[in-house]
C-alpha positions in Angstrom: 20.4 -29.7 9.4 24.1 -28.6 9.7 23.5 -25.9 7.1 20.5 -24.6 9.1 22.7 -24.2 12.3 25.3 -22.4 10.2 22.7 -19.8 9.2 20.9 -19.6 12.6 23.0 -16.7 14.1 22.3 -14.7 11.0 18.5 -15.4 11.2 18.5 -14.4 14.9 20.4 -11.2 14.1 18.0 -10.2 11.3 15.0 -11.0 13.6 16.2 -8.7 16.4 17.3 -6.0 14.0 13.8 -5.9 12.5 12.1 -6.1 15.9 14.2 -3.2 17.4 13.6 -0.8 14.5 10.0 -1.8 13.9 8.7 -0.5 17.2 9.2 3.2 16.4 7.2 3.3 13.2 4.2 1.9 15.0 4.5 4.5 17.8 4.8 7.3 15.2 1.3 6.3 13.9 2.8 5.2 10.6 1.6 1.7 9.5 3.5 -0.4 7.0 1.6 -2.6 4.6 2.3 -4.5 1.4 0.2 -4.2 -1.7 -0.3 -7.8 -2.6 0.2 -7.0 -6.3 3.9 -7.2 -5.3 3.3 -11.0 -5.2 1.0 -11.1 -8.2 2.5 -14.3 -9.5 1.3 -15.9 -6.3 -2.1 -16.3 -4.7 -3.5 -13.9 -2.0 -3.0 -16.6 0.7 0.6 -17.0 -0.4 1.0 -13.2 -0.3 -0.3 -13.0 3.2 2.1 -15.8 4.2 5.0 -13.9 2.7 4.0 -10.7 4.4 4.0 -12.6 7.7 7.5 -14.0 7.0 8.7 -10.5 6.3 7.2 -9.1 9.6 4.6 -7.0 7.7 1.4 -6.9 9.7 -0.9 -5.2 7.1 -1.9 -6.1 3.5 -3.5 -4.0 0.8 -5.2 -6.8 -1.2 -5.3 -6.8 -5.0 -8.8 -7.5 -6.2 -8.0 -9.8 -9.2 -5.5 -12.1 -7.4 -6.6 -15.7 -7.0 -7.3 -16.5 -3.3 -5.4 -19.8 -3.6 -5.0 -23.1 -1.6 -8.5 -24.4 -1.9 -10.3 -21.1 -1.8 -12.2 -20.4 -5.0 -12.3 -17.1 -6.9 -11.0 -13.6 -6.0 -12.1 -11.0 -3.5 -14.9 -9.8 -5.7 -16.3 -13.3 -6.5 -15.9 -15.2 -3.2 -18.9 -16.2 -1.1 -19.4 -15.5 2.6 -18.0 -18.8 3.8 -14.8 -18.3 1.7 -14.5 -14.8 3.1 -14.5 -16.1 6.7 -11.9 -18.7 5.8 -9.7 -16.0 4.2 -10.0 -13.7 7.3 -9.3 -16.6 9.6 -6.1 -17.5 7.6 -4.9 -13.9 7.7 -5.5 -13.8 11.5 -3.5 -17.0 11.9 -0.6 -15.3 10.2 -0.9 -12.2 12.4 -1.8 -10.1 9.3 -4.7 -7.8 8.7 -6.2 -7.1 5.3 -6.4 -3.4 6.0 -7.1 -2.1 2.5 -8.0 -3.2 -1.0 -7.3 -1.9 -4.4 -6.5 -0.5 -6.8 -10.0 -0.7 -8.4 -10.9 1.5 -11.4 -13.3 1.9 -14.3 -16.1 0.2 -12.5 -19.8 0.6 -13.4 -21.8 2.7 -11.0 -23.7 -0.3 -9.7 -20.4 -2.1 -8.8 -19.4 0.4 -6.2 -21.8 -0.6 -3.5 -20.8 -4.2 -3.9 -17.2 -3.2 -3.3 -18.1 -1.2 -0.2 -20.3 -4.0 1.2 -17.4 -6.4 0.8 -15.0 -4.0 2.5 -17.4 -3.5 5.4 -18.0 -7.2 6.0 -14.2 -7.8 6.0 -13.4 -5.0 8.4 -11.4 -3.2 5.7 -10.5 0.4 6.5 -9.5 1.9 3.1 -10.4 1.3 -0.5 -7.8 2.5 -3.0 -9.3 3.3 -6.3 -9.6 5.5 -9.4 -13.3 6.3 -9.8 -14.6 8.1 -12.9 -15.1 11.8 -12.2 -18.9 11.4 -12.6 -18.9 8.7 -9.9 -17.0 10.6 -7.2 -20.0 12.0 -5.4 -21.7 8.6 -5.3 -18.4 7.0 -4.0 -18.3 9.7 -1.3 -21.9 8.9 -0.3 -21.0 5.2 0.0 -17.8 6.0 2.0 -19.9 7.8 4.6 -22.6 5.2 4.6 -20.2 2.4 5.3 -17.7 4.5 7.2 -14.8 3.4 5.0 -12.1 5.8 3.8 -11.3 6.1 0.1 -7.8 6.7 -1.2 -7.7 7.8 -4.8 -4.7 6.5 -6.6 -2.6 8.1 -9.4 -1.6 5.7 -12.2 0.5 7.4 -15.0 -1.2 9.0 -18.0 -3.8 8.6 -19.2 -5.2 8.1 -15.6 -7.6 10.9 -14.6 -5.5 11.5 -11.5 -1.9 11.3 -12.7 -1.3 14.9 -11.6 -2.1 16.1 -8.0 -4.0 19.2 -9.4 -6.4 16.9 -11.2 -7.2 15.1 -8.0 -7.6 18.2 -5.9 -9.9 19.9 -8.5 -12.2 16.9 -8.7 -12.6 16.2 -5.0 -13.5 19.8 -4.1 -16.6 19.8 -1.8 -16.4 16.1 -1.0 -16.2 14.8 2.6 -13.0 14.0 4.5 -13.6 10.3 3.8 -12.3 11.0 0.2 -8.5 11.2 0.2 -5.5 10.4 -1.8 -3.2 7.4 -2.3 0.1 9.0 -3.5 2.1 6.6 -5.6 5.4 8.5 -5.5 7.0 6.3 -8.2 4.3 7.1 -10.7 4.5 10.8 -9.8 8.2 10.8 -10.4 7.7 9.0 -13.8 5.3 11.7 -14.8 7.6 14.6 -13.9 5.8 15.4 -10.6 8.0 16.2 -7.7 6.7 13.8 -5.0 7.4 16.2 -2.1 5.4 19.0 -3.8 2.7 16.5 -4.5 2.5 15.6 -0.9 2.3 19.2 0.1 -0.6 19.7 -2.2 -2.5 16.7 -0.9 -2.0 17.9 2.7 -4.7 16.5 5.0 -6.4 14.7 2.1 -3.5 12.1 2.1 -4.5 8.7 3.4 -2.0 6.2 1.8 1.5 6.4 0.3 2.6 3.7 -2.2 6.3 3.4 -1.7 8.3 3.0 -4.8 11.7 4.1 -6.2 12.8 4.3 -9.8 15.8 4.8 -12.0 16.5 8.1 -13.9 15.9 6.4 -17.2 12.2 5.8 -16.2 11.3 9.5 -16.0 8.7 10.5 -18.5 7.7 6.9 -19.2 4.8 4.8 -18.0 5.1 1.4 -16.5 8.7 0.2 -15.8 10.3 -2.1 -13.2 11.0 -0.4 -9.8 14.2 -0.5 -7.9 14.6 -1.2 -4.2 13.7 1.7 -1.9 16.6 4.1 -1.5 18.5 2.8 -4.5 16.9 5.0 -7.1 16.5 8.8 -7.7 13.6 9.5 -5.3 14.8 11.3 -2.2 12.9 9.1 0.3 14.3 10.9 3.3 12.8 14.2 2.2 9.4 12.5 1.7 9.5 11.0 5.2 10.5 14.4 6.7 7.7 16.1 4.8 5.1 13.6 6.1 6.4 14.0 9.6 6.1 17.8 9.3 2.5 17.3 8.1 1.9 15.0 11.1 0.7 12.3 8.7 -1.0 9.4 10.4 -1.7 6.8 7.8 -0.7 3.8 5.7 2.5 3.2 3.7 2.1 0.3 1.2 5.1 -1.4 -0.4 4.3 -1.9 -4.1 7.4 -3.4 -5.7 7.3 -4.3 -9.4 10.9 -5.2 -9.8 13.0 -8.3 -10.3 10.9 -11.4 -9.5 14.0 -13.6 -9.0 15.0 -11.9 -5.8 11.6 -10.7 -4.7 11.7 -11.7 -1.0 15.2 -10.4 -0.5 14.3 -7.1 -2.2 11.1 -6.6 -0.2 13.1 -7.4 3.0 15.3 -4.5 2.1 12.2 -2.3 1.7 11.1 -3.2 5.2 14.5 -2.6 6.7 14.9 0.7 5.0 11.5 1.9 6.1 11.9 0.7 9.7 15.4 2.2 10.1 14.5 5.5 8.4 11.4 6.0 10.5 13.3 5.0 13.7 16.0 7.6 13.0 13.3 10.2 12.2 11.4 9.7 15.4 14.2 8.6 17.7 14.0 11.6 19.9 10.3 11.5 20.1 8.7 9.6 23.1 
């Protein structure tokens, strides 16, 4: 108990620091979420709890993650009763499951099941990597269920690793079809993230926040570093998105050191909140 009181002033300071800086991002129209794959060694319920502890109000739920704590299956296999329990738990933690993903290589018949699930859960965005031949069908479902689609860019050999591939294949599709720009994967593939964002323009719906070390350029999957500590110029990305009048979702997806995971994600949150506060501080 004595140790707790010793740390209490620090905890209070961290709480008010986060609270004061978190107000401006919300007023800017920028929402912060966490991709639950960040906590892939834990269940989805544990991920929601951790998001709540970190002051993150939105979750992009990873499809293959076990639900946990007495809830059987995953998002794609749970029954209606389990779905209600999961949503009630998220609400109790003051967290919204706002998006799901990343889903890829699905059979054509699987897509409607995914959209039905999203619709019944009140999910706003599905992040995914559909096959080119399924894009028109996915667009039809997006409009039928009134759910946005954010097409993600994994590294090569993903069909969408380069912004030009994405833009070429979504020509003629509705505004429901947009992009999920993973800036870390772009940088790994030699794509300038700011130029990629410019190309996406009003197609952009989600940004996956990552930072990487120089040694990772030109390579596929590697551990990330904490936002602002790598080679990606995050401030220029935020400025570009402000210039674009972007109103959308930023999802933390950290695939770094699992030993200090909560502390590292807390740094992400603080970096994001302070950066956006400074960027919009003169805006009412």
